[in-house]
C-alpha positions, 0 to 999 in steps of 0.5 A: 515487484511481485505479481499474481495471475488473475483469470478473467472474462470481458464484461459485455453488459455494463451498468448497475444491474449487470454489476449486481448480477455479477456480485450475486454470482460471487464475481467482482466487476473491474475496470483497467484504465491507462491504455487506449480505452478502458477495459471492463472485466470481471473475475471470481472474488477469490482471484483477488484474495492475495492482491487485496488482503496483503500489505504489499503492492503487487502487479496483477497479470490479468488474463482476459480471455487470452489477452494479458494486461499488466496492471496495479490496483488503483482504487477499491470499493467495499460494501459499507455493511458487509465489507465485501469487495464490490468494484476494483479499478486498475491502472495499466502498466505501459513501459515508459509511461509513469503511473501513480500508486499508493504504497504502504510504508513499513517501519522497522526497528524498535524505536528508542523512544518506545524503549523508554516508555513512549508511545508510537503513533502512526499517522500516515500508513500509505504514500503516493508514489509516481514512477515508471513501471520498471522503477516501482519499489517492492516496498517502502521501509524506514528504520525508526530504531533511533527515534526519540520521544518527541521526534517524528518521521516525515515524508522528507525523511524517506529515501527514494534513491532517485527511482521514484517520486513521492507525491505527498507533502514533504512535511507530512508526518508518518509517525511520531513518538508521544510521551507517556507517564512511564517515560524515563530519560534516555540516559537512564535506559543507557545506564540500565542497559550497560548494567545489564550487559556488565 
């Protein structure tokens, strides 16, 4: 799993008024959970740009005044009006101690059902994964090339290789191919493809 470095400072004063002052200075108050006790810190908003605005889950190596914490983002709060980040919770990565992380699912391939005019409907974009820090996947991908109209991909279809546990219900739908007025039979598509390559 990729990592990024964040230079931060300890939060001495806690509470809403202190957090508000930090935000006015373009800093973001944060907390790291999972260790012996919560660790409160803050860093400039630009330090989190490559951690938050990316489809990948990354490890944050947070340097709080010389002490390094390895953590992953657990929860993030945005201002409902400006959409600015107002708070981030992290979970510390401790060797041998499982953690739960939300990870995005990347679908690859051009689905067969879409090729014949169906519409891909995304239902679940992220799943909850529980694993030891050393077994956390870089990404979760699933090939939908052979997915036909009327078919779905469920959590149970994802392969974990035994390295991690998916906490979502096995029957939960990730995506499906819906029919549209433009759908043609797969056999017609195969005939057209054969003629095009002849």
